[in-house]
N, C-alpha and C positions, 0 to 999 in steps of 0.2 A: 836642742833649742825648743822652748815651749811654743806651741802654736796659739799664742795669745796676742790680741791687739794691744799695743802700748797706750792707746788713748781711751778706747771704750771698754777694754777688759774682756772682750768677746773671746770665747775659747771653744774647744770642741764640745759637741753635745751628743748624748746617746740617743739611739733610735733603733728601729728594727726593720728588717725586710720581711714582708709577709708573702709567702708563696701560696698561690691559690690554684686550684685545678677545677675543671668542669666548665660548663656553659651556663651563662646567666639565665634566669627564668624569663627575663625580658626578651632574650634572644631565642627562646624556645627550648631551653634545656631544663634540667632539674635543679639548677642552682649551683653556685660555686662553693667549694669547701677549702678551708685552710689546711695545707698539708705540712707546712713548716714555718717557723719563725726564727730568724737568725739575727744576731745583734750586729749593729753597724755604727759608725761615727759620722756625724755631720761636721765637717771642718769649716772654719771661717775662711773667707776669701781674703787672705793676707797678701799685701803688696809691700815691697821694699821701696821706701820713698826717701829722697833727700829733702829734709825739712829743717826749719829754724826751730831750735829747742833751747830756751833760755838764752837767746842771743847768739848761739853758735850753731853752725851747720853740721848736721850728722844724719846718718841713715837710721830710720826707724821702721819697724814692721807694723803696719796699720791695716785695718780691714777696708775693703772697697767702699763700704757704706759710710765710714768715717771720712773718706776722701770726698765722697759725693755730698755729704752734709757740710763740708767746708771746715772741718775741725783741724785740718792740716794746713800749716802755712809753708808753702813751698819755698825752697832756698832760691835766692836770686841767681841769675846766670853769671858765670865768671867772665869778667871783661879783660883781665890782665893776662899776659903771656908768662910762661915759665922763665924765660930769659930775663925779663924785667924784674921779677921777684929775686932772682939770684944776684943781680947787679945791685939792687937796693939794700 
């Protein structure tokens, strides 16, 4: 399953971890030096949310920022019981 937000299209981003050694000049050393750079991925903060999509309730994977912005219309709470639905 792709790690992509269904509303904003946010996906993983590339980045790197920079390893440094030494003491900074400000702290009284001779300065820090880069010893290694390794690749890494920044993943979006995806949440599985029950939402109204085109008039029907379904689960969608959206980023936390999309929820905070109010882009997600949450599904209404269920008021009926399972026994009532079977009888009707």
